[in-house]
N, C-alpha and C positions, 0 to 999 in steps of 0.2 A: 055374661062372658067375663071370666077372670084369667089372669095369668097364674096359673098354678104349676109350680115346678115339679118335675118329675121326682119319684121317690130318691133315686140316686144322687139328685142334686140337693133336695131338701135336706138329706141325711148328713151332708158335709158341711161342718161348722166353718164360719169365717176364720181366717188366718190368724193365729195367736200373735205373730209378729207384727201383723197390722195393727191389732189392738194397742201394742205398746208404742207404735209409731205415733198413733192419734193421741194417746196419753202424752207423749212427749211434745206434741205441738202444742199444748195447753200452757207450756211453761217457757220462760226466757232463760238464757245463759245455759242451755242443755249441752253437755257433751255426750254425744251418742256413741256408744259400744256396741249397739244393736244392729246395725247396719251391715249386710253383707255385700258390700260394694267397695271396690278399691277407691282410695282417696287421691289417687294419681290421675292425671289426665292421659289420654291415649298418646303414645310416642309421635312426635312432630311429624316424622315421616309419613307415618300412617294418615295423619289428619290432612297433610299436604296432598296426598294421593286422592283422599275424598274430596277435597276441594278442587283439584284439578280435573277430577272425573266430573264434578257439577258444571265447572266452566266450560268442558266440552260437550255438555248437554247429554251426558251418558246416564240418562235416568228412565230408560225403558225397562222391560221385563228382561231378565236373563233366562236362560233355560232353566226348566223347573227344577232340575238337580243342582243349579249353580253355574257360574261360569266356569267354563272348562280351564281356564288358567288358574282359577282358584282351586279347583278339585286337583289338578295336577300338582299344585304347590302343597295342598294339604297332603297328598299321597307321600311326596318326598318328606315332608316334615314327620309324617308318622312313622315312616320307615327308618329315618335318622335318628329320631329322639327316642323312640320306644320299640324299635324292632317290628313294628305292625305293617305287613304288606297288603296293600288294598289297590284294586284296579280303578283309577279314577273315573273312568267311564260307567263302571257298573256296581261298584262298591261303596261310593261316597255320595252323600245327599247333604246339601248345604241348606240349613234351615234358619228360621228367623228366632235365634238364640237356641241354647242347647235344651231349653225348656220345651220348645216345639218338637224337638227330635224325641224327647222322652214321651210325650203325648203321642206322637205319631206311632211309635213302638207298641206303646199300652193298646192303642185302638185298633192296629194291624194284627197283634198277636195274643190278645186277651179277650176272651168272648164270655158272654153271660154263662155263669155256672163254672169257668175256670178259676183257679185260685193263684195267687202270687205271694210269695214270701218276700218281705221286705226288711232288710236289716236296718234296725234303728238303734239310736236316735237318727234322725235322717231329714233331709230337706222337706220343707213341709208340703211340697205339691205332689210327692210320689204316691201317698196313700189316697187323696181325693182323686188324682189322675187314673189310678187303677180301679177306683169305685165308679169314676164317670164311664170307664170302659166297660163296666158290668162285672168286673171280676171281685171275687172275695179276697180279702187280705189277711195273711197270717203274719202276726209281728214276730219278728226276730230280734229279740232285745239284746244287743251286745252289752258287756259289762266293764265297769272301770277297772276291775280286777285284771280285765285282759287288755287294758289300755284301749278299750272300744274297737278292737279287732274282730272281726268276723271268723269264728272258729267252727270246726266240724261239730263239736260238742253242742254249741248253742243252736246250730242248723237241726241236729237230731232231736234235741229236747223241745224244739218249737214245733215240731210237725213239717218240717220243710221237705222231707222226703216225699210228701203226698201232693206237692203242688206242681203247677205248670211252668213256673218261672221264678227267678230270683232277681231281686233288684238290690244293687250294692253301689256305694259311692266311697272311693279313697282316691287321694286324701278326702277326709270326711268333713261335711258341713252337717251338723253343728259342731263336733268335737275336736277337730283337727287331727284325728288319728290317721295314721298311714299304714300300709301293708308291703312288706317285702315280698319278692317273688318265692321265697321259701315259705312264708306265711300263707300266700295264697294257694299253694299247692294242694292242702287238703280240702280247700273249698272247691277247687277245679274237680278234684277226684269226686267229691260228693256230687256236684253238677253232672258229671258223666255218669256215675253210677245210677243215677236216678232220672237221667235224660232230662234235665231242666234246661230251658232257655235262660241266659243270662243277660240281664240289662245292666251295663257297668258305666256309671257316670264318672268321668275323668276329667271334669271341667278344671279342677285344681291341680292337675297332673304337674305343671311347671312349678307349683309352689310346694315342693317337697324338699325339706331342708337338711335331713340327716341321712337320706340314700337317695339314689335315683329312683323315679318313679317306675314302677312294674305295672303292666297290663295284664289282667287275667286271660285276654285274648291271646296272648302268646304262649301260653302253656299247652302241652299236648291235648288234643281234642277239644279245644275251646274256641278256636276261631270260628268253627262252622256253627257253633251253637250261641254266640254271643254278638249283641249290639253294644258298640262303644260309643259313648257320647262325649263330645268335647266342643270347644268354642273358644271365642276371642274376648268374652267378658272379663274373666279374672286375671289371665296372665298379662293381657295387652289392655286392660282398664278400659274396655269397649263396652261397657254394659249397655248404655242406652242405644247404642248401634245395632243392637239385637241380632246377633250372628252366631250361628253354631253349625254342628255337623254330626252326621252319624257315620259310622264305619261299620260295615257288616256284609254278609254274604249276598251275591247278586239277587237271589230271591227276597231276602229281607228288605233291601232297598228299594226293589220294585214295587213290593207291598206298601212300603211308608211312602214312596212317591205318589202312589195311586191316591192316597189321602191328600197329601201335600199339594198336588197339582190342582185338586178341586177347592181347597181351603186358603191357601196361602200363594198359591202360583209360583212365586219364587221368593228368594230372601231378598232383602233390601239391596238394590243394586249399589248404592254409594257404599254401604258396608262393606260389600264384597271388594270393591277398589281397594278400600282401606285395608282389608285383611291381606289381599295379595302383597301389598307393600310391607305390612307388619311381619309377613312370614319371610320375606325376602331380605329385609334390613334392619329389623328392630331387636335382634337378639340381645344386644347390649343393653338396651332399654329394660328388657325383661330381667336380666341379670341385675341391674341395679335396683328395681323395685323389689326383686326377691331378696336381695340383700337387706334392703331397709326392713321389709316385713320380718326378716329373722332377727335382726336387730330389736325391733319391738316385741317379738315373740319371747326372747330371752327375758327383756326387761319385766313383761307382764308376768311370766313364770316366777320370776326371782320375787317380785313384789307380793304375789300370793303366798309364796313361801314365807317370806317375811311376817305376813300377816297371820300365819298359821292355818291358812286354808288349804286343804288339800286339792292339788290339781296334777293329773297326770302330765307327763312331757308332751304335750301335743307336738307333732313333728311336720304338721302340713296344713295348707289352706291358710286362713288368716283369723282363726279362732283358737280361744282357750276356752276350757270347759270344766271350771272349778266346781267344788262341792258348794252348794248354798249354805251359808251360815244359819239359816232359818230352816224350820220344818217345811214352811209354806213358800215355795219360790215366788209364786205370784204376789204375794204380800210383801215379800222382800223387795222385789223389782219395783213394785208401786212405791214403797216406803222409801227406797233410796232415791228414785227418781223425785219425789216430792221434797225429802230433806237437803238432798245434795245436787240435784238435777243432773245426775248421771244415769244414762239409759242402758239397760242391760236386758236380755230376754230370758225368762225362765226355761229351764230345759225341757219341762214337761210339754211344751208346745211342738217339740220335734219328735214326739211318740215314746213309744215303750223304750224304757232305759234311761230316759232323760230327767225323769223325776229326780228331785234332790239336786240338780246342777243348774248352772247359768252358762247361757252363751255369751262370751265376751269378745266382741271383734277388736282386733289391733289394726284394722284398715283405716287408721287415722294417725295424724301427726304425733311424733314423740311427745311435743310439748303438752298437747291435749292429753295423751296418754298418762304422763307423769301426774298432771292436775287430777284426772279422773281417779287413778289408783290413791292418790293422797285422799281424795273425798270418799273414797269406798272405804278406806282404812279409819278415817275419821267417824265414819256412819257405824261400822261394826265394833268399834272399840268404845 
């Protein structure tokens, strides 16, 4: 008897990001621009709330859908920040990171034989997650010429009119692209015309630098067909606390919770206490982190311009997505790592449209960023 994985598991390759992390571990004096994780600690008030909850012994399970106090606060936050109206009792599910919320939605609404269009380049878990659910994936490669925004043209040319669901992420990982409400309107129109479900990952919503974040769920006819994913990892630097949430109509949350209650039971209790405090009192911390990211963003974009490397003006998340100076992104990233001890990620690991680019994270201190960009300049010149 052997452990033979199913075809849908065996067909999914290991994460390309993880391969470069493992390569980087072989070297000393590494400056990593490959990590999609804030270099800040969570705000002190949130940490204090987590510690206090532990001191009170509040470590039991919460309700499957999350603490009612947290769901109430998420509902207020979604309404005040983004104009999203959701009932905390029926339309919000607290999950173990936004990644669990994405997985729940895929498993709840994608069946064998279904197809899903995924706007790419994209976060590395979307395509495997859809395939684990048994769905066929249609690549929708966004283009540098469009600043990696999702357009009706690329949806139509990719065959997305024939699918069951659309997956999108703005502000985008890995490109740093954002979309305004006006730019989302043709996408919403396309989804309504072709009766598509929409899975909208908005985990970077608070890291939008040039305009306020717009959620596609606020557009006419979209709330009833959209699941919005968000969480506390990026804006509040709470990655390891693993806390996210989904916003969706009652029937969608009910279906997702049916899986959640058998697999995860409830999201981490300590993290939920931290999240309540984060939403209550940590807006100033988020603004300060965002301001520092913006300063770093402007520095990185200006340095690539000085080097003569094309890089569209990324306006969100904490990534730049410049063109790769070499034809082979993998070879460039490996050579840069060996020669200059700087880790970046080749764009092809993020799917269609990423070939010929690099993901460069500026979620690291400005001192290290300055040194890393100097090393990159030295390497390419």
